[in-house]
Each structure stands twice: as C-alpha cells, then as structure tokens.
GULUMKOL-280970 format. One line per field, with one value per residue (C-alpha): y, x, z; residue in one letter. Coordinates in steps of 0.2 Angstrom, whole numbers, m for minus. Layout:
! residues N
v [Y,...]
u [X,...]
w [Z,...]
type [A,...]
***
This chain:
! residues 376
v [392,374,366,348,338,320,314,299,286,276,260,260,247,237,245,263,277,290,303,294,290,308,313,301,307,325,321,311,325,339,330,323,334,350,359,348,355,342,343,331,326,324,311,308,291,287,273,259,246,229,225,219,236,245,234,238,256,256,252,269,279,283,286,298,307,310,317,329,334,338,349,358,362,366,380,386,388,397,409,412,415,427,437,439,445,457,463,458,456,437,435,420,409,405,391,395,411,404,401,385,377,382,373,357,358,362,351,349,338,347,336,347,344,326,317,304,292,292,277,280,276,289,303,298,298,314,323,316,322,339,341,335,348,362,356,356,374,379,372,382,398,397,393,408,419,412,414,433,433,424,437,451,442,441,459,463,453,462,479,474,462,466,477,462,456,469,480,496,506,515,519,525,542,547,561,548,540,547,539,546,540,536,536,525,524,507,502,493,484,484,475,488,482,485,502,510,497,502,521,518,506,509,522,510,494,499,512,522,527,545,551,555,549,536,542,533,531,519,507,493,481,472,482,500,505,516,523,524,532,526,524,513,502,498,492,473,474,484,472,458,467,472,455,449,462,456,470,466,477,476,477,492,503,517,517,528,517,501,510,515,498,490,503,499,480,482,492,479,465,474,477,459,452,463,458,439,439,447,436,420,425,428,411,402,409,402,386,383,383,372,359,360,357,342,336,336,327,314,313,310,296,289,289,280,266,263,262,250,239,240,238,230,233,241,257,260,273,290,302,317,329,333,344,339,347,337,335,329,316,301,305,308,291,283,290,285,268,266,271,258,242,233,215,222,233,223,214,230,233,234,217,222,238,231,228,241,239,252,252,260,257,270,269,266,255,259,250,264,273,288,299,316,331,344,361,368]
u [528,523,511,514,530,536,549,556,571,578,588,606,613,628,639,632,634,622,631,630,611,608,616,606,590,594,598,581,571,579,576,558,550,561,547,549,559,572,582,593,585,600,598,613,618,605,606,597,596,589,576,565,566,562,547,540,543,536,519,518,526,510,499,512,515,496,496,510,504,487,494,505,489,479,491,492,474,473,486,476,460,469,477,461,452,466,467,485,493,498,516,526,528,546,555,572,572,569,552,544,547,565,567,560,570,587,584,598,597,599,611,610,591,591,608,610,616,600,588,576,561,568,568,551,543,552,545,527,528,534,520,507,512,511,494,488,494,485,469,471,475,462,449,454,453,436,429,432,425,410,407,409,397,384,385,384,369,361,365,361,347,329,320,312,329,342,349,339,351,359,342,332,337,333,322,311,306,294,296,288,279,263,268,279,284,284,293,282,289,276,276,277,261,252,258,241,232,244,241,222,221,235,225,211,220,218,210,224,234,240,232,243,258,265,280,290,308,315,311,320,315,302,297,294,298,285,284,268,265,252,249,262,248,241,258,256,238,244,258,245,232,246,253,235,235,252,262,278,282,301,308,320,327,339,354,369,381,376,378,395,399,393,403,419,416,414,430,440,434,439,456,457,452,466,479,474,473,490,498,490,496,514,513,506,520,534,525,522,540,543,531,537,555,550,539,554,565,552,550,569,567,553,562,576,566,555,570,579,564,561,579,588,604,616,607,609,598,596,583,576,562,552,537,530,514,499,501,519,516,514,530,540,533,539,557,558,552,565,579,573,576,583,580,577,562,554,543,534,529,511,505,487,477,467,483,486,505,517,525,514,498,499,485,497,513,529,546,553,549,537,526,518,520,506,511,493]
w [m880,m884,m872,m875,m875,m877,m866,m875,m872,m886,m883,m888,m899,m894,m907,m905,m892,m885,m895,m912,m909,m905,m921,m931,m922,m926,m944,m946,m938,m948,m964,m961,m948,m947,m937,m922,m908,m901,m885,m875,m858,m847,m833,m822,m816,m803,m790,m798,m785,m790,m804,m790,m782,m799,m802,m785,m788,m805,m798,m790,m803,m814,m799,m792,m809,m811,m793,m796,m814,m806,m793,m806,m816,m801,m796,m814,m815,m799,m805,m821,m811,m799,m813,m822,m806,m802,m820,m821,m838,m838,m839,m843,m828,m823,m814,m806,m816,m833,m843,m840,m856,m856,m839,m847,m863,m853,m838,m826,m812,m795,m785,m769,m768,m774,m771,m785,m772,m763,m767,m780,m769,m757,m770,m777,m759,m755,m770,m767,m749,m754,m767,m756,m743,m756,m762,m743,m741,m757,m751,m734,m743,m756,m743,m733,m748,m754,m737,m738,m756,m750,m736,m749,m761,m748,m744,m763,m765,m751,m759,m777,m775,m777,m765,m757,m750,m752,m738,m737,m726,m741,m748,m733,m725,m707,m714,m723,m706,m693,m676,m660,m645,m655,m674,m684,m702,m711,m727,m740,m754,m768,m785,m798,m807,m790,m787,m791,m780,m766,m768,m768,m754,m741,m731,m729,m725,m706,m696,m690,m706,m708,m724,m739,m729,m742,m752,m766,m761,m774,m788,m796,m811,m800,m785,m778,m760,m751,m734,m724,m707,m695,m676,m668,m660,m677,m685,m683,m690,m705,m709,m709,m720,m732,m734,m738,m753,m759,m751,m741,m725,m722,m704,m704,m690,m694,m683,m687,m677,m686,m703,m699,m692,m709,m719,m709,m710,m729,m731,m720,m731,m747,m739,m733,m751,m759,m747,m748,m767,m769,m756,m764,m781,m775,m766,m782,m792,m780,m777,m796,m798,m783,m790,m808,m803,m792,m807,m819,m807,m805,m824,m825,m812,m821,m838,m830,m821,m836,m848,m837,m835,m854,m860,m846,m836,m837,m842,m861,m868,m875,m867,m877,m877,m892,m896,m913,m920,m921,m940,m937,m924,m935,m944,m928,m921,m937,m935,m917,m920,m934,m922,m909,m918,m903,m898,m880,m886,m900,m887,m884,m902,m906,m913,m915,m913,m898,m888,m874,m873,m868,m850,m837,m846,m860,m873,m887,m887,m894,m895,m884,m868,m871,m861,m863,m853,m854,m847,m847]
type [M,A,T,R,Y,W,I,V,S,L,P,L,Q,A,S,S,S,A,S,S,L,W,T,R,L,Q,D,S,I,S,K,N,S,F,D,T,P,L,Y,R,F,N,I,P,N,L,R,V,G,T,L,D,S,L,L,S,L,S,D,D,L,I,K,S,N,N,F,I,E,A,A,S,H,K,I,R,R,Q,I,E,D,L,E,R,V,S,G,V,N,S,T,S,L,T,V,D,G,V,P,V,D,S,Y,L,T,R,F,V,W,D,E,A,R,Y,P,T,M,S,P,L,K,E,I,V,D,G,I,H,V,Q,V,A,K,I,E,D,D,L,K,V,R,V,A,E,Y,N,N,V,R,S,Q,L,N,A,I,N,R,K,Q,T,G,S,L,A,V,R,D,L,S,N,I,V,K,P,Q,D,L,V,T,S,E,H,L,V,T,L,L,A,V,V,P,K,Y,S,Q,K,D,W,L,S,S,Y,E,T,L,T,T,Y,V,V,P,R,S,S,K,L,L,H,E,D,N,E,Y,A,L,Y,T,V,T,L,F,N,R,D,A,D,N,F,R,T,K,A,R,E,R,G,F,Q,V,R,D,F,E,Y,N,S,E,T,Q,E,S,R,K,Q,E,L,E,K,L,L,R,D,Q,D,T,L,R,S,S,L,L,Q,W,C,Y,A,S,Y,G,E,V,F,T,S,W,M,H,F,C,A,V,R,V,S,V,E,S,I,L,R,Y,G,L,P,P,T,F,L,S,V,V,L,S,P,S,V,K,S,E,K,K,V,R,S,I,L,E,G,L,S,D,S,S,N,S,T,F,W,K,V,E,D,E,G,S,M,G,G,F,G,G,D,A,D,A,Y,P,Y,V,S,F,T,I,N,L,I]
***
C-alpha cells in the first residue's frame, strides 16, 4: 500500500471536457511515468455560494485539514501501539469495509451524511465538530487505560526493583520472622560489598541482639536481605546503629490478609488492563474509519473550494489522485503542468525559486491545485 498520495485538480480548457482531459492525462502518465497509479477523484456538484463566502471559508481550510489529519495519525499510532503490546499481528485497516487506500482511490461522496445542498461551511464545521468529539473521546479512553497501566507499573517496580525499595512480601515468609512479647525480627538490606562487615558486626551493634540470629533471605545485583532477631525494646536503637554503618532496616509486617488483598488487587488490575486495551483497540478501529471518512469528504470540499478560487466560476476542473514514487515526482509534476496551460492558472506559476505561491501557503507553487495526503 502506498502511504503518500497527491490530490490534484486540473483546469479545463474552454474547448475540452473532463473526459477528454482525463484521457490525455492517462496517456501522458502511461507513456512517461507508467509506475504512477492514477485515479479519478469524483466530487459531486456542491453548493458553491458566493466567491466571498469561499474566500472566507478558505482561511480555515488548512487549519482544519491539519487538525483532522493529526487526529487520523494519532488514532493510527494508538492502534499500532496497542497491537504491538497485545501481540496482535497488524492487519490492514479498513474504512467502510475496504482498505484505506482503496477508499481514497475509489472515493464516493456520501450524500446521506453530507447532503450536497448543505452550505459548504456547514459541512466543514460539521466534520470539524465530529472529529473533535472523537479526539476528546480518545483522550479520555487513553487516560483511563494509561491510569491502569501506571498502577501496574508501580506494582511491578515494587516487585522487581532493588531490595532497598521493592515489596518484600513475596520474599519473606512467616517462618522467617520471630515475633513475641519480647523478641522481634528485623530485616536488614546490606550492600553486597558489606556482607562480611554485617556478619561480623551485627551482634555487637547493640546489647540485646540474639547471637547467630542473622539469616540470608535473598540477594539481587546490589543488595542482600538479612534477618536479625533482638529484644523488642532495643529495636529503635539497632535501626540507628545499623544506619550509621550503612545498613538499611526495612519496616515490614507480615499480614496474610494484606497479602491476599494485594494479590486480588493485582489480578483485578491485570483483568482491567486487558479489558480496557481490547475495548480501546476496537474503538480505535471504528473511530479511525470515521475520521478517515470525514477527512476524505473534507478533502473533496477543499479541492472544490481551492479550484474555484484558482480557476473561477463556473466550476470547470478535473480532480484526480496520484501516487508517484519519489524518483517520478518531477516527471509527474511536469506532465501536470503541461496539462494546465490555462489563462486562469498561469498567475500561480512559480516566477522565482524564492516565491511561496500555491493556494493555501504550500511550500511549492504549481499552476494547478495540489496537496498531499499522508496515510501514515
């Protein structure tokens, strides 16, 4: 599938028809750039109104097009991210049941959704409002999904971080701890390079430490986790002395109910994440189609408006879609310019390389209407 297309309109000569110009264009492309796909872009007779109304509308066309295009790409990127995380084999997106590029190259105006007798400003404003609503819905849905992901990431950090910060509940077992009226077991996080220091000094850090009570429970790349049992009344003093020697005593209390609650919370978050991800992905598939459909109808309006402002009334132009390769672009531009030798369009030809010409502030100027559609 090509990812970049040109939508172009060419002015009709007084003595030629759209069908004859289409035939000439087909012949020129097939002879000089046979690898360039070429399609008619059929635009119905729209309610034009006055030139003043078109000039007023044209001021907002580029801004609105950028907004709609950005919304389309945002949803597409979200789909790609969700498919990658879900392990879904990316399939071709569809619009109204057909591949995206097919919808563009075989575009048919939807009269039911966008009556051609409606004022153009009403059509454009309606499209903008619809896309804005979809973009707002996307923000809400993505925020909800990301909130659950953030909670899970926080839990994972606690479970996979270093012993200095991670959750110890899945490491420490009830039998590792001694808790009585007079005795308590503390958990000390010891830098790995200080393990010998710990083993040789923990019994003497304070007066009431149980001899040979320290046991190694777990190690990671940086730290080792040891237990130490002592009299309860001496616990605070031991914490202070241990900290002075570079040993961290972690607060920990084993509670079976808390453990079960954390497990259930994790399981619920995992279910919620899967549900929200699946729901968001399905919503994105449907919404991408909605936005792309709206975008192509907007492009049809834009081609019509720009062509009338460029060539004048009544509307006399041929609109087409092309997808030239990078190496064929100059050749195709030359063909299009050769077919645009009209007194109505010569004003727009480039006079020097520094001019910005081209309706709508395009970087390049051509004697015909042209703008680019990037599908990705």
